[in-house]
C-alpha positions as CSV (number, residue, x, y, z in Angstrom):
1,X,-26.7,-13.1,11.8
2,X,-24.7,-14.1,8.6
3,X,-21.0,-13.7,8.5
4,X,-20.0,-10.7,6.2
5,X,-17.6,-10.8,3.4
6,X,-14.5,-8.6,3.4
7,X,-13.0,-7.4,0.1
8,X,-9.9,-5.3,0.1
9,X,-9.7,-2.8,-2.7
10,X,-7.8,0.1,-4.1
11,X,-9.6,3.1,-5.8
12,X,-9.2,6.7,-6.8
13,X,-6.7,8.5,-9.1
14,X,-3.6,6.6,-9.9
15,X,-1.4,9.2,-8.2
16,X,-3.6,9.3,-5.1
17,X,-4.7,5.7,-4.7
18,X,-6.8,5.0,-1.6
19,X,-7.1,1.6,0.1
20,X,-10.5,0.4,1.4
21,X,-12.2,-2.6,2.8
22,X,-15.7,-3.4,1.7
23,X,-17.9,-5.3,4.2
24,X,-20.9,-6.9,2.6
25,X,-23.4,-9.7,2.9
26,X,-23.5,-12.7,0.4
27,X,-26.6,-11.6,-1.3
28,X,-28.4,-8.5,-2.8
29,X,-27.3,-5.2,-1.2
30,X,-30.2,-2.7,-1.0
31,X,-28.3,-0.1,1.1
32,X,-24.7,1.1,1.5
33,X,-22.6,3.4,3.6
34,X,-19.1,4.9,3.6
35,X,-17.4,5.2,6.9
36,X,-15.0,8.2,7.0
37,X,-12.6,7.8,9.9
38,X,-11.3,10.8,11.7
39,X,-7.6,11.8,11.1
40,X,-4.5,11.4,13.3
41,X,-4.9,10.2,16.9
42,X,-8.7,10.1,16.8
43,X,-8.6,7.8,13.8
44,X,-6.3,5.3,15.7
45,X,-8.6,5.4,18.7
46,X,-11.8,4.8,16.7
47,X,-10.4,2.1,14.3
48,X,-11.9,-0.8,16.2
49,X,-15.3,0.8,16.7
50,X,-15.5,1.6,13.0
51,X,-14.5,-2.0,12.1
52,X,-17.2,-3.5,14.4
53,X,-19.8,-1.0,12.9
54,X,-18.9,-1.9,9.3
55,X,-18.8,-5.7,10.0
56,X,-22.3,-5.6,11.8
57,X,-23.8,-3.5,9.0
58,X,-22.4,-5.9,6.4
59,X,-23.8,-8.8,8.2
60,X,-27.2,-7.1,8.2
61,X,-27.1,-6.5,4.4
62,X,-25.8,-3.0,4.4
63,X,-22.6,-2.8,2.3
64,X,-20.0,-0.7,4.2
65,X,-16.8,0.8,2.9
66,X,-14.1,1.8,5.4
67,X,-11.1,3.5,3.8
68,X,-7.7,5.1,4.6
69,X,-7.3,8.7,3.8
70,X,-4.5,9.7,1.4
71,X,-1.3,9.8,3.3
72,X,-2.6,7.4,6.1
73,X,-2.8,3.7,6.6
74,X,-2.4,1.6,3.5
75,X,-3.3,4.4,1.0
76,X,-0.8,6.0,-1.2
77,X,1.2,9.0,0.2
78,X,3.5,9.4,3.2
79,X,2.5,10.9,6.5
80,X,3.5,14.4,5.4
81,X,1.0,14.2,2.5
82,X,-1.9,13.7,4.9
83,X,-4.6,16.3,4.3
84,X,-8.1,17.0,3.2
85,X,-7.3,19.1,0.2
């Protein structure tokens, strides 16, 4: 299994910037997936499992994007801004 690349990036509207981490393989990517973490406590508890999934998929040639929701993690917005709308 090849070691995946990790590329941090910011995306989205300027006032609602999201932080993401792209896991990929050094070569052509034929597939991709976006991992949407649960919010609040469930997100904290599943962080490691999602990281391992994204890293394994990236090493297998499936580009994987993990991101922080607005108001969470390294994305813009404070904890009071956290929401789906």
